[in-house]
PDB file as gemmi writes it, atoms N, CA and C in Angstrom:
CRYST1    1.000    1.000    1.000  90.00  90.00  90.00 P 1                      
ATOM      1  N   UNK A   1     222.284 229.231 260.594  1.00  0.00           N  
ATOM      2  CA  UNK A   1     222.564 228.208 259.614  1.00  0.00           C  
ATOM      3  C   UNK A   1     222.443 226.815 260.218  1.00  0.00           C  
ATOM      4  N   UNK A   2     222.966 226.650 261.435  1.00  0.00           N  
ATOM      5  CA  UNK A   2     222.889 225.338 262.075  1.00  0.00           C  
ATOM      6  C   UNK A   2     221.451 224.929 262.359  1.00  0.00           C  
ATOM      7  N   UNK A   3     220.635 225.874 262.809  1.00  0.00           N  
ATOM      8  CA  UNK A   3     219.248 225.538 263.112  1.00  0.00           C  
ATOM      9  C   UNK A   3     218.506 225.153 261.836  1.00  0.00           C  
ATOM     10  N   UNK A   4     218.821 225.783 260.715  1.00  0.00           N  
ATOM     11  CA  UNK A   4     218.178 225.422 259.449  1.00  0.00           C  
ATOM     12  C   UNK A   4     218.570 224.007 259.033  1.00  0.00           C  
ATOM     13  N   UNK A   5     219.845 223.688 259.159  1.00  0.00           N  
ATOM     14  CA  UNK A   5     220.319 222.356 258.811  1.00  0.00           C  
ATOM     15  C   UNK A   5     219.692 221.300 259.712  1.00  0.00           C  
ATOM     16  N   UNK A   6     219.636 221.584 260.993  1.00  0.00           N  
ATOM     17  CA  UNK A   6     219.035 220.654 261.948  1.00  0.00           C  
ATOM     18  C   UNK A   6     217.543 220.470 261.676  1.00  0.00           C  
ATOM     19  N   UNK A   7     216.857 221.537 261.345  1.00  0.00           N  
ATOM     20  CA  UNK A   7     215.429 221.456 261.033  1.00  0.00           C  
ATOM     21  C   UNK A   7     215.178 220.571 259.825  1.00  0.00           C  
ATOM     22  N   UNK A   8     215.944 220.768 258.776  1.00  0.00           N  
ATOM     23  CA  UNK A   8     215.771 219.959 257.568  1.00  0.00           C  
ATOM     24  C   UNK A   8     216.075 218.501 257.867  1.00  0.00           C  
ATOM     25  N   UNK A   9     217.133 218.251 258.635  1.00  0.00           N  
ATOM     26  CA  UNK A   9     217.493 216.874 258.954  1.00  0.00           C  
ATOM     27  C   UNK A   9     216.400 216.187 259.788  1.00  0.00           C  
ATOM     28  N   UNK A  10     215.929 216.859 260.813  1.00  0.00           N  
ATOM     29  CA  UNK A  10     214.978 216.228 261.730  1.00  0.00           C  
ATOM     30  C   UNK A  10     213.559 216.179 261.184  1.00  0.00           C  
ATOM     31  N   UNK A  11     213.156 217.177 260.460  1.00  0.00           N  
ATOM     32  CA  UNK A  11     211.789 217.214 259.954  1.00  0.00           C  
ATOM     33  C   UNK A  11     211.695 216.754 258.507  1.00  0.00           C  
ATOM     34  N   UNK A  12     212.810 216.503 257.886  1.00  0.00           N  
ATOM     35  CA  UNK A  12     212.815 215.950 256.544  1.00  0.00           C  
ATOM     36  C   UNK A  12     212.678 216.967 255.434  1.00  0.00           C  
ATOM     37  N   UNK A  13     212.211 218.143 255.736  1.00  0.00           N  
ATOM     38  CA  UNK A  13     212.101 219.176 254.730  1.00  0.00           C  
ATOM     39  C   UNK A  13     211.037 218.922 253.674  1.00  0.00           C  
ATOM     40  N   UNK A  14     210.281 217.841 253.805  1.00  0.00           N  
ATOM     41  CA  UNK A  14     209.280 217.503 252.798  1.00  0.00           C  
ATOM     42  C   UNK A  14     207.899 217.944 253.200  1.00  0.00           C  
ATOM     43  N   UNK A  15     206.955 217.651 252.330  1.00  0.00           N  
ATOM     44  CA  UNK A  15     205.577 218.045 252.607  1.00  0.00           C  
ATOM     45  C   UNK A  15     204.684 216.830 252.843  1.00  0.00           C  
ATOM     46  N   UNK A  16     205.280 215.643 252.915  1.00  0.00           N  
ATOM     47  CA  UNK A  16     204.493 214.430 253.132  1.00  0.00           C  
ATOM     48  C   UNK A  16     203.821 214.502 254.498  1.00  0.00           C  
ATOM     49  N   UNK A  17     202.523 214.323 254.523  1.00  0.00           N  
ATOM     50  CA  UNK A  17     201.772 214.405 255.762  1.00  0.00           C  
ATOM     51  C   UNK A  17     201.413 212.996 256.216  1.00  0.00           C  
ATOM     52  N   UNK A  18     202.216 212.455 257.117  1.00  0.00           N  
ATOM     53  CA  UNK A  18     202.003 211.105 257.604  1.00  0.00           C  
ATOM     54  C   UNK A  18     200.660 210.985 258.320  1.00  0.00           C  
ATOM     55  N   UNK A  19     200.268 212.008 259.050  1.00  0.00           N  
ATOM     56  CA  UNK A  19     198.995 211.955 259.780  1.00  0.00           C  
ATOM     57  C   UNK A  19     197.823 211.758 258.809  1.00  0.00           C  
ATOM     58  N   UNK A  20     197.839 212.477 257.703  1.00  0.00           N  
ATOM     59  CA  UNK A  20     196.755 212.341 256.728  1.00  0.00           C  
ATOM     60  C   UNK A  20     196.802 210.975 256.052  1.00  0.00           C  
ATOM     61  N   UNK A  21     197.991 210.501 255.753  1.00  0.00           N  
ATOM     62  CA  UNK A  21     198.150 209.172 255.155  1.00  0.00           C  
ATOM     63  C   UNK A  21     197.562 208.100 256.079  1.00  0.00           C  
ATOM     64  N   UNK A  22     197.850 208.216 257.374  1.00  0.00           N  
ATOM     65  CA  UNK A  22     197.336 207.238 258.336  1.00  0.00           C  
ATOM     66  C   UNK A  22     195.813 207.309 258.446  1.00  0.00           C  
ATOM     67  N   UNK A  23     195.263 208.510 258.414  1.00  0.00           N  
ATOM     68  CA  UNK A  23     193.803 208.653 258.446  1.00  0.00           C  
ATOM     69  C   UNK A  23     193.160 208.048 257.201  1.00  0.00           C  
ATOM     70  N   UNK A  24     193.755 208.307 256.048  1.00  0.00           N  
ATOM     71  CA  UNK A  24     193.224 207.751 254.802  1.00  0.00           C  
ATOM     72  C   UNK A  24     193.295 206.223 254.814  1.00  0.00           C  
ATOM     73  N   UNK A  25     194.416 205.684 255.293  1.00  0.00           N  
ATOM     74  CA  UNK A  25     194.567 204.225 255.365  1.00  0.00           C  
ATOM     75  C   UNK A  25     193.570 203.633 256.357  1.00  0.00           C  
ATOM     76  N   UNK A  26     193.349 204.311 257.468  1.00  0.00           N  
ATOM     77  CA  UNK A  26     192.364 203.833 258.446  1.00  0.00           C  
ATOM     78  C   UNK A  26     190.967 203.829 257.842  1.00  0.00           C  
ATOM     79  N   UNK A  27     190.614 204.894 257.145  1.00  0.00           N  
ATOM     80  CA  UNK A  27     189.297 204.956 256.495  1.00  0.00           C  
ATOM     81  C   UNK A  27     189.127 203.809 255.503  1.00  0.00           C  
ATOM     82  N   UNK A  28     190.175 203.536 254.733  1.00  0.00           N  
ATOM     83  CA  UNK A  28     190.114 202.430 253.780  1.00  0.00           C  
ATOM     84  C   UNK A  28     189.957 201.098 254.504  1.00  0.00           C  
ATOM     85  N   UNK A  29     190.649 200.940 255.634  1.00  0.00           N  
ATOM     86  CA  UNK A  29     190.555 199.698 256.403  1.00  0.00           C  
ATOM     87  C   UNK A  29     189.154 199.515 256.976  1.00  0.00           C  
ATOM     88  N   UNK A  30     188.559 200.584 257.459  1.00  0.00           N  
ATOM     89  CA  UNK A  30     187.199 200.505 258.010  1.00  0.00           C  
ATOM     90  C   UNK A  30     186.231 200.038 256.928  1.00  0.00           C  
ATOM     91  N   UNK A  31     186.439 200.509 255.702  1.00  0.00           N  
ATOM     92  CA  UNK A  31     185.577 200.088 254.589  1.00  0.00           C  
ATOM     93  C   UNK A  31     185.830 198.641 254.174  1.00  0.00           C  
ATOM     94  N   UNK A  32     187.079 198.199 254.236  1.00  0.00           N  
ATOM     95  CA  UNK A  32     187.457 196.903 253.693  1.00  0.00           C  
ATOM     96  C   UNK A  32     187.321 195.736 254.669  1.00  0.00           C  
ATOM     97  N   UNK A  33     187.542 195.981 255.954  1.00  0.00           N  
ATOM     98  CA  UNK A  33     187.552 194.885 256.929  1.00  0.00           C  
ATOM     99  C   UNK A  33     186.124 194.663 257.431  1.00  0.00           C  
ATOM    100  N   UNK A  34     185.553 193.533 257.074  1.00  0.00           N  
ATOM    101  CA  UNK A  34     184.162 193.241 257.429  1.00  0.00           C  
ATOM    102  C   UNK A  34     184.022 192.759 258.873  1.00  0.00           C  
ATOM    103  N   UNK A  35     185.005 192.023 259.351  1.00  0.00           N  
ATOM    104  CA  UNK A  35     184.952 191.476 260.704  1.00  0.00           C  
ATOM    105  C   UNK A  35     185.110 192.597 261.735  1.00  0.00           C  
ATOM    106  N   UNK A  36     184.098 192.770 262.587  1.00  0.00           N  
ATOM    107  CA  UNK A  36     184.100 193.890 263.535  1.00  0.00           C  
ATOM    108  C   UNK A  36     185.261 193.835 264.526  1.00  0.00           C  
ATOM    109  N   UNK A  37     185.596 192.645 265.007  1.00  0.00           N  
ATOM    110  CA  UNK A  37     186.682 192.498 265.977  1.00  0.00           C  
ATOM    111  C   UNK A  37     188.022 192.917 265.359  1.00  0.00           C  
ATOM    112  N   UNK A  38     188.308 192.415 264.158  1.00  0.00           N  
ATOM    113  CA  UNK A  38     189.561 192.783 263.496  1.00  0.00           C  
ATOM    114  C   UNK A  38     189.563 194.258 263.121  1.00  0.00           C  
ATOM    115  N   UNK A  39     188.411 194.767 262.679  1.00  0.00           N  
ATOM    116  CA  UNK A  39     188.307 196.186 262.327  1.00  0.00           C  
ATOM    117  C   UNK A  39     188.646 197.066 263.531  1.00  0.00           C  
ATOM    118  N   UNK A  40     188.118 196.707 264.694  1.00  0.00           N  
ATOM    119  CA  UNK A  40     188.402 197.486 265.904  1.00  0.00           C  
ATOM    120  C   UNK A  40     189.892 197.454 266.242  1.00  0.00           C  
ATOM    121  N   UNK A  41     190.525 196.308 266.069  1.00  0.00           N  
ATOM    122  CA  UNK A  41     191.962 196.203 266.332  1.00  0.00           C  
ATOM    123  C   UNK A  41     192.764 197.052 265.347  1.00  0.00           C  
ATOM    124  N   UNK A  42     192.348 197.045 264.095  1.00  0.00           N  
ATOM    125  CA  UNK A  42     193.022 197.837 263.069  1.00  0.00           C  
ATOM    126  C   UNK A  42     192.893 199.326 263.393  1.00  0.00           C  
ATOM    127  N   UNK A  43     191.707 199.754 263.776  1.00  0.00           N  
ATOM    128  CA  UNK A  43     191.489 201.157 264.132  1.00  0.00           C  
ATOM    129  C   UNK A  43     192.371 201.541 265.323  1.00  0.00           C  
ATOM    130  N   UNK A  44     192.487 200.666 266.312  1.00  0.00           N  
ATOM    131  CA  UNK A  44     193.356 200.935 267.468  1.00  0.00           C  
ATOM    132  C   UNK A  44     194.820 201.075 267.045  1.00  0.00           C  
ATOM    133  N   UNK A  45     195.253 200.228 266.127  1.00  0.00           N  
ATOM    134  CA  UNK A  45     196.633 200.320 265.651  1.00  0.00           C  
ATOM    135  C   UNK A  45     196.883 201.635 264.917  1.00  0.00           C  
ATOM    136  N   UNK A  46     195.947 202.034 264.069  1.00  0.00           N  
ATOM    137  CA  UNK A  46     196.114 203.312 263.374  1.00  0.00           C  
ATOM    138  C   UNK A  46     196.091 204.481 264.360  1.00  0.00           C  
ATOM    139  N   UNK A  47     195.255 204.401 265.380  1.00  0.00           N  
ATOM    140  CA  UNK A  47     195.228 205.457 266.398  1.00  0.00           C  
ATOM    141  C   UNK A  47     196.570 205.519 267.132  1.00  0.00           C  
ATOM    142  N   UNK A  48     197.148 204.380 267.439  1.00  0.00           N  
ATOM    143  CA  UNK A  48     198.454 204.341 268.105  1.00  0.00           C  
ATOM    144  C   UNK A  48     199.542 204.912 267.197  1.00  0.00           C  
ATOM    145  N   UNK A  49     199.449 204.621 265.900  1.00  0.00           N  
ATOM    146  CA  UNK A  49     200.430 205.154 264.952  1.00  0.00           C  
ATOM    147  C   UNK A  49     200.316 206.676 264.847  1.00  0.00           C  
ATOM    148  N   UNK A  50     199.087 207.180 264.816  1.00  0.00           N  
ATOM    149  CA  UNK A  50     198.897 208.636 264.758  1.00  0.00           C  
ATOM    150  C   UNK A  50     199.394 209.302 266.040  1.00  0.00           C  
ATOM    151  N   UNK A  51     199.136 208.671 267.177  1.00  0.00           N  
ATOM    152  CA  UNK A  51     199.606 209.225 268.448  1.00  0.00           C  
ATOM    153  C   UNK A  51     201.139 209.241 268.500  1.00  0.00           C  
ATOM    154  N   UNK A  52     201.762 208.181 268.021  1.00  0.00           N  
ATOM    155  CA  UNK A  52     203.227 208.129 267.987  1.00  0.00           C  
ATOM    156  C   UNK A  52     203.780 209.202 267.063  1.00  0.00           C  
ATOM    157  N   UNK A  53     203.124 209.416 265.936  1.00  0.00           N  
ATOM    158  CA  UNK A  53     203.557 210.453 264.996  1.00  0.00           C  
ATOM    159  C   UNK A  53     203.427 211.837 265.625  1.00  0.00           C  
ATOM    160  N   UNK A  54     202.316 212.091 266.281  1.00  0.00           N  
ATOM    161  CA  UNK A  54     202.103 213.384 266.944  1.00  0.00           C  
ATOM    162  C   UNK A  54     203.149 213.603 268.027  1.00  0.00           C  
ATOM    163  N   UNK A  55     203.413 212.572 268.818  1.00  0.00           N  
ATOM    164  CA  UNK A  55     204.415 212.684 269.884  1.00  0.00           C  
ATOM    165  C   UNK A  55     205.797 212.937 269.296  1.00  0.00           C  
ATOM    166  N   UNK A  56     206.128 212.255 268.214  1.00  0.00           N  
ATOM    167  CA  UNK A  56     207.428 212.454 267.573  1.00  0.00           C  
ATOM    168  C   UNK A  56     207.575 213.880 267.057  1.00  0.00           C  
ATOM    169  N   UNK A  57     206.520 214.401 266.431  1.00  0.00           N  
ATOM    170  CA  UNK A  57     206.579 215.787 265.947  1.00  0.00           C  
ATOM    171  C   UNK A  57     206.774 216.757 267.104  1.00  0.00           C  
ATOM    172  N   UNK A  58     206.052 216.534 268.179  1.00  0.00           N  
ATOM    173  CA  UNK A  58     206.171 217.398 269.352  1.00  0.00           C  
ATOM    174  C   UNK A  58     207.573 217.330 269.954  1.00  0.00           C  
ATOM    175  N   UNK A  59     208.095 216.121 270.098  1.00  0.00           N  
ATOM    176  CA  UNK A  59     209.439 215.943 270.661  1.00  0.00           C  
ATOM    177  C   UNK A  59     210.501 216.569 269.767  1.00  0.00           C  
ATOM    178  N   UNK A  60     210.331 216.428 268.450  1.00  0.00           N  
ATOM    179  CA  UNK A  60     211.301 216.986 267.505  1.00  0.00           C  
ATOM    180  C   UNK A  60     211.275 218.511 267.544  1.00  0.00           C  
ATOM    181  N   UNK A  61     210.080 219.086 267.572  1.00  0.00           N  
ATOM    182  CA  UNK A  61     209.987 220.547 267.648  1.00  0.00           C  
ATOM    183  C   UNK A  61     210.558 221.065 268.963  1.00  0.00           C  
ATOM    184  N   UNK A  62     210.342 220.347 270.054  1.00  0.00           N  
ATOM    185  CA  UNK A  62     210.910 220.751 271.348  1.00  0.00           C  
ATOM    186  C   UNK A  62     212.439 220.703 271.290  1.00  0.00           C  
ATOM    187  N   UNK A  63     212.976 219.692 270.653  1.00  0.00           N  
ATOM    188  CA  UNK A  63     214.426 219.583 270.496  1.00  0.00           C  
ATOM    189  C   UNK A  63     214.970 220.766 269.691  1.00  0.00           C  
ATOM    190  N   UNK A  64     214.296 221.093 268.594  1.00  0.00           N  
ATOM    191  CA  UNK A  64     214.730 222.226 267.772  1.00  0.00           C  
ATOM    192  C   UNK A  64     214.639 223.546 268.531  1.00  0.00           C  
ATOM    193  N   UNK A  65     213.557 223.730 269.265  1.00  0.00           N  
ATOM    194  CA  UNK A  65     213.392 224.965 270.034  1.00  0.00           C  
ATOM    195  C   UNK A  65     214.448 225.080 271.122  1.00  0.00           C  
ATOM    196  N   UNK A  66     214.764 223.971 271.785  1.00  0.00           N  
ATOM    197  CA  UNK A  66     215.789 223.996 272.823  1.00  0.00           C  
ATOM    198  C   UNK A  66     217.153 224.304 272.222  1.00  0.00           C  
ATOM    199  N   UNK A  67     217.440 223.736 271.067  1.00  0.00           N  
ATOM    200  CA  UNK A  67     218.710 224.012 270.406  1.00  0.00           C  
ATOM    201  C   UNK A  67     218.792 225.485 270.027  1.00  0.00           C  
ATOM    202  N   UNK A  68     217.734 225.988 269.414  1.00  0.00           N  
ATOM    203  CA  UNK A  68     217.717 227.372 268.967  1.00  0.00           C  
ATOM    204  C   UNK A  68     217.823 228.339 270.148  1.00  0.00           C  
ATOM    205  N   UNK A  69     217.096 228.062 271.220  1.00  0.00           N  
ATOM    206  CA  UNK A  69     217.107 228.949 272.382  1.00  0.00           C  
ATOM    207  C   UNK A  69     218.473 228.951 273.072  1.00  0.00           C  
ATOM    208  N   UNK A  70     219.157 227.825 273.043  1.00  0.00           N  
ATOM    209  CA  UNK A  70     220.438 227.730 273.741  1.00  0.00           C  
ATOM    210  C   UNK A  70     221.635 228.120 272.905  1.00  0.00           C  
ATOM    211  N   UNK A  71     221.436 228.391 271.624  1.00  0.00           N  
ATOM    212  CA  UNK A  71     222.566 228.731 270.763  1.00  0.00           C  
ATOM    213  C   UNK A  71     222.913 230.200 270.942  1.00  0.00           C  
ATOM    214  N   UNK A  72     224.141 230.461 271.368  1.00  0.00           N  
ATOM    215  CA  UNK A  72     224.561 231.833 271.650  1.00  0.00           C  
ATOM    216  C   UNK A  72     225.488 232.407 270.582  1.00  0.00           C  
ATOM    217  N   UNK A  73     225.670 231.678 269.489  1.00  0.00           N  
ATOM    218  CA  UNK A  73     226.532 232.171 268.419  1.00  0.00           C  
ATOM    219  C   UNK A  73     227.965 231.702 268.527  1.00  0.00           C  
ATOM    220  N   UNK A  74     228.327 231.095 269.639  1.00  0.00           N  
ATOM    221  CA  UNK A  74     229.684 230.575 269.808  1.00  0.00           C  
ATOM    222  C   UNK A  74     229.810 229.275 269.018  1.00  0.00           C  
ATOM    223  N   UNK A  75     230.555 229.327 267.933  1.00  0.00           N  
ATOM    224  CA  UNK A  75     230.642 228.176 267.043  1.00  0.00           C  
ATOM    225  C   UNK A  75     231.330 226.974 267.701  1.00  0.00           C  
ATOM    226  N   UNK A  76     232.251 227.212 268.619  1.00  0.00           N  
ATOM    227  CA  UNK A  76     232.950 226.093 269.264  1.00  0.00           C  
ATOM    228  C   UNK A  76     231.980 225.281 270.118  1.00  0.00           C  
ATOM    229  N   UNK A  77     231.215 225.941 270.961  1.00  0.00           N  
ATOM    230  CA  UNK A  77     230.242 225.211 271.788  1.00  0.00           C  
ATOM    231  C   UNK A  77     229.031 224.813 270.950  1.00  0.00           C  
ATOM    232  N   UNK A  78     228.742 225.596 269.925  1.00  0.00           N  
ATOM    233  CA  UNK A  78     227.610 225.297 269.052  1.00  0.00           C  
ATOM    234  C   UNK A  78     227.785 223.990 268.304  1.00  0.00           C  
ATOM    235  N   UNK A  79     229.030 223.673 267.949  1.00  0.00           N  
ATOM    236  CA  UNK A  79     229.273 222.429 267.225  1.00  0.00           C  
ATOM    237  C   UNK A  79     228.889 221.222 268.073  1.00  0.00           C  
ATOM    238  N   UNK A  80     229.284 221.216 269.329  1.00  0.00           N  
ATOM    239  CA  UNK A  80     228.949 220.080 270.190  1.00  0.00           C  
ATOM    240  C   UNK A  80     227.447 220.016 270.458  1.00  0.00           C  
ATOM    241  N   UNK A  81     226.824 221.164 270.645  1.00  0.00           N  
ATOM    242  CA  UNK A  81     225.370 221.197 270.842  1.00  0.00           C  
ATOM    243  C   UNK A  81     224.658 220.677 269.596  1.00  0.00           C  
ATOM    244  N   UNK A  82     225.175 221.041 268.419  1.00  0.00           N  
ATOM    245  CA  UNK A  82     224.609 220.573 267.162  1.00  0.00           C  
ATOM    246  C   UNK A  82     224.728 219.056 267.064  1.00  0.00           C  
ATOM    247  N   UNK A  83     225.892 218.528 267.365  1.00  0.00           N  
ATOM    248  CA  UNK A  83     226.101 217.074 267.305  1.00  0.00           C  
ATOM    249  C   UNK A  83     225.206 216.348 268.310  1.00  0.00           C  
ATOM    250  N   UNK A  84     225.055 216.925 269.486  1.00  0.00           N  
ATOM    251  CA  UNK A  84     224.152 216.334 270.481  1.00  0.00           C  
ATOM    252  C   UNK A  84     222.712 216.340 269.995  1.00  0.00           C  
ATOM    253  N   UNK A  85     222.309 217.437 269.381  1.00  0.00           N  
ATOM    254  CA  UNK A  85     220.942 217.531 268.857  1.00  0.00           C  
ATOM    255  C   UNK A  85     220.733 216.528 267.721  1.00  0.00           C  
ATOM    256  N   UNK A  86     221.736 216.353 266.868  1.00  0.00           N  
ATOM    257  CA  UNK A  86     221.634 215.349 265.805  1.00  0.00           C  
ATOM    258  C   UNK A  86     221.462 213.955 266.397  1.00  0.00           C  
ATOM    259  N   UNK A  87     222.219 213.668 267.430  1.00  0.00           N  
ATOM    260  CA  UNK A  87     222.126 212.353 268.074  1.00  0.00           C  
ATOM    261  C   UNK A  87     220.746 212.146 268.702  1.00  0.00           C  
ATOM    262  N   UNK A  88     220.252 213.162 269.383  1.00  0.00           N  
ATOM    263  CA  UNK A  88     218.926 213.060 269.986  1.00  0.00           C  
ATOM    264  C   UNK A  88     217.846 212.924 268.903  1.00  0.00           C  
ATOM    265  N   UNK A  89     217.999 213.667 267.820  1.00  0.00           N  
ATOM    266  CA  UNK A  89     217.045 213.573 266.717  1.00  0.00           C  
ATOM    267  C   UNK A  89     217.056 212.200 266.069  1.00  0.00           C  
ATOM    268  N   UNK A  90     218.239 211.638 265.922  1.00  0.00           N  
ATOM    269  CA  UNK A  90     218.333 210.290 265.348  1.00  0.00           C  
ATOM    270  C   UNK A  90     217.656 209.271 266.260  1.00  0.00           C  
ATOM    271  N   UNK A  91     217.798 209.451 267.556  1.00  0.00           N  
ATOM    272  CA  UNK A  91     217.136 208.549 268.507  1.00  0.00           C  
ATOM    273  C   UNK A  91     215.616 208.679 268.407  1.00  0.00           C  
ATOM    274  N   UNK A  92     215.123 209.906 268.245  1.00  0.00           N  
ATOM    275  CA  UNK A  92     213.682 210.108 268.070  1.00  0.00           C  
ATOM    276  C   UNK A  92     213.189 209.423 266.801  1.00  0.00           C  
ATOM    277  N   UNK A  93     213.939 209.580 265.724  1.00  0.00           N  
ATOM    278  CA  UNK A  93     213.551 208.944 264.461  1.00  0.00           C  
ATOM    279  C   UNK A  93     213.560 207.422 264.580  1.00  0.00           C  
ATOM    280  N   UNK A  94     214.563 206.889 265.259  1.00  0.00           N  
ATOM    281  CA  UNK A  94     214.648 205.432 265.427  1.00  0.00           C  
ATOM    282  C   UNK A  94     213.469 204.910 266.230  1.00  0.00           C  
ATOM    283  N   UNK A  95     213.091 205.631 267.272  1.00  0.00           N  
ATOM    284  CA  UNK A  95     211.948 205.227 268.087  1.00  0.00           C  
ATOM    285  C   UNK A  95     210.673 205.236 267.255  1.00  0.00           C  
ATOM    286  N   UNK A  96     210.461 206.298 266.479  1.00  0.00           N  
ATOM    287  CA  UNK A  96     209.257 206.355 265.658  1.00  0.00           C  
ATOM    288  C   UNK A  96     209.274 205.258 264.599  1.00  0.00           C  
ATOM    289  N   UNK A  97     210.407 205.032 263.996  1.00  0.00           N  
ATOM    290  CA  UNK A  97     210.502 203.991 262.976  1.00  0.00           C  
ATOM    291  C   UNK A  97     210.154 202.633 263.561  1.00  0.00           C  
ATOM    292  N   UNK A  98     210.692 202.323 264.732  1.00  0.00           N  
ATOM    293  CA  UNK A  98     210.389 201.042 265.383  1.00  0.00           C  
ATOM    294  C   UNK A  98     208.908 200.925 265.720  1.00  0.00           C  
ATOM    295  N   UNK A  99     208.320 202.002 266.215  1.00  0.00           N  
ATOM    296  CA  UNK A  99     206.898 201.996 266.556  1.00  0.00           C  
ATOM    297  C   UNK A  99     206.046 201.748 265.314  1.00  0.00           C  
ATOM    298  N   UNK A 100     206.369 202.455 264.234  1.00  0.00           N  
ATOM    299  CA  UNK A 100     205.598 202.311 263.004  1.00  0.00           C  
ATOM    300  C   UNK A 100     205.770 200.920 262.392  1.00  0.00           C  
ATOM    301  N   UNK A 101     206.990 200.392 262.419  1.00  0.00           N  
ATOM    302  CA  UNK A 101     207.211 199.049 261.890  1.00  0.00           C  
ATOM    303  C   UNK A 101     206.465 198.000 262.704  1.00  0.00           C  
ATOM    304  N   UNK A 102     206.519 198.117 264.022  1.00  0.00           N  
ATOM    305  CA  UNK A 102     205.788 197.171 264.871  1.00  0.00           C  
ATOM    306  C   UNK A 102     204.296 197.196 264.551  1.00  0.00           C  
ATOM    307  N   UNK A 103     203.759 198.399 264.382  1.00  0.00           N  
ATOM    308  CA  UNK A 103     202.333 198.528 264.070  1.00  0.00           C  
ATOM    309  C   UNK A 103     202.016 197.945 262.689  1.00  0.00           C  
ATOM    310  N   UNK A 104     202.883 198.184 261.725  1.00  0.00           N  
ATOM    311  CA  UNK A 104     202.632 197.630 260.382  1.00  0.00           C  
ATOM    312  C   UNK A 104     202.716 196.106 260.392  1.00  0.00           C  
ATOM    313  N   UNK A 105     203.638 195.540 261.166  1.00  0.00           N  
ATOM    314  CA  UNK A 105     203.698 194.083 261.284  1.00  0.00           C  
ATOM    315  C   UNK A 105     202.429 193.548 261.943  1.00  0.00           C  
ATOM    316  N   UNK A 106     201.929 194.269 262.949  1.00  0.00           N  
ATOM    317  CA  UNK A 106     200.678 193.860 263.594  1.00  0.00           C  
ATOM    318  C   UNK A 106     199.517 193.956 262.602  1.00  0.00           C  
ATOM    319  N   UNK A 107     199.504 195.008 261.786  1.00  0.00           N  
ATOM    320  CA  UNK A 107     198.470 195.136 260.757  1.00  0.00           C  
ATOM    321  C   UNK A 107     198.552 193.983 259.756  1.00  0.00           C  
ATOM    322  N   UNK A 108     199.759 193.604 259.400  1.00  0.00           N  
ATOM    323  CA  UNK A 108     199.939 192.501 258.450  1.00  0.00           C  
ATOM    324  C   UNK A 108     199.381 191.195 259.006  1.00  0.00           C  
ATOM    325  N   UNK A 109     199.421 191.040 260.321  1.00  0.00           N  
ATOM    326  CA  UNK A 109     198.855 189.854 260.960  1.00  0.00           C  
ATOM    327  C   UNK A 109     197.322 189.882 260.944  1.00  0.00           C  
ATOM    328  N   UNK A 110     196.763 191.085 261.006  1.00  0.00           N  
ATOM    329  CA  UNK A 110     195.309 191.235 261.100  1.00  0.00           C  
ATOM    330  C   UNK A 110     194.603 191.242 259.744  1.00  0.00           C  
ATOM    331  N   UNK A 111     195.237 191.814 258.740  1.00  0.00           N  
ATOM    332  CA  UNK A 111     194.588 192.005 257.445  1.00  0.00           C  
ATOM    333  C   UNK A 111     194.873 190.832 256.512  1.00  0.00           C  
ATOM    334  N   UNK A 112     193.883 190.504 255.714  1.00  0.00           N  
ATOM    335  CA  UNK A 112     194.113 189.531 254.643  1.00  0.00           C  
ATOM    336  C   UNK A 112     194.946 190.220 253.556  1.00  0.00           C  
ATOM    337  N   UNK A 113     195.451 189.449 252.630  1.00  0.00           N  
ATOM    338  CA  UNK A 113     196.231 190.034 251.535  1.00  0.00           C  
ATOM    339  C   UNK A 113     195.391 191.006 250.718  1.00  0.00           C  
ATOM    340  N   UNK A 114     194.135 190.643 250.481  1.00  0.00           N  
ATOM    341  CA  UNK A 114     193.258 191.515 249.711  1.00  0.00           C  
ATOM    342  C   UNK A 114     192.964 192.817 250.463  1.00  0.00           C  
ATOM    343  N   UNK A 115     192.730 192.717 251.767  1.00  0.00           N  
ATOM    344  CA  UNK A 115     192.479 193.898 252.578  1.00  0.00           C  
ATOM    345  C   UNK A 115     193.724 194.805 252.577  1.00  0.00           C  
ATOM    346  N   UNK A 116     194.888 194.186 252.737  1.00  0.00           N  
ATOM    347  CA  UNK A 116     196.145 194.951 252.754  1.00  0.00           C  
ATOM    348  C   UNK A 116     196.304 195.743 251.461  1.00  0.00           C  
ATOM    349  N   UNK A 117     196.068 195.067 250.336  1.00  0.00           N  
ATOM    350  CA  UNK A 117     196.203 195.742 249.037  1.00  0.00           C  
ATOM    351  C   UNK A 117     195.206 196.890 248.917  1.00  0.00           C  
ATOM    352  N   UNK A 118     193.999 196.689 249.387  1.00  0.00           N  
ATOM    353  CA  UNK A 118     192.989 197.736 249.298  1.00  0.00           C  
ATOM    354  C   UNK A 118     193.329 198.934 250.203  1.00  0.00           C  
ATOM    355  N   UNK A 119     193.904 198.661 251.350  1.00  0.00           N  
ATOM    356  CA  UNK A 119     194.221 199.714 252.306  1.00  0.00           C  
ATOM    357  C   UNK A 119     195.449 200.505 251.880  1.00  0.00           C  
ATOM    358  N   UNK A 120     196.476 199.831 251.428  1.00  0.00           N  
ATOM    359  CA  UNK A 120     197.769 200.496 251.202  1.00  0.00           C  
ATOM    360  C   UNK A 120     198.120 200.754 249.741  1.00  0.00           C  
ATOM    361  N   UNK A 121     197.234 200.437 248.827  1.00  0.00           N  
ATOM    362  CA  UNK A 121     197.518 200.743 247.417  1.00  0.00           C  
ATOM    363  C   UNK A 121     196.543 201.749 246.860  1.00  0.00           C  
TER     364      UNK A 121                                                      
END                                                                             
């Protein structure tokens, strides 16, 4: 039960595919941004965002696997391990959120308003 709760919390339980969203947005940016220098910077930012997403997924799955492998059924020790895993998962989410926000702010600096609307709408 604890591993199911932790999985839903850390992975969100949804079907939204951030990797595909980032690829689609990158494709739209490549079509919309005419300036080659800015286009290359935008592509690099999307690549960094995809890499951060992949790393976050890997780190989150490793955290879940470590929790599951170390759980021996003892609810007293399991509670503290669960709380520790929640804390580590929250730290992973915060890191990814900061990375994604930084990249989006950098994209906002690179794209015109019209390009932004075309890429993200």
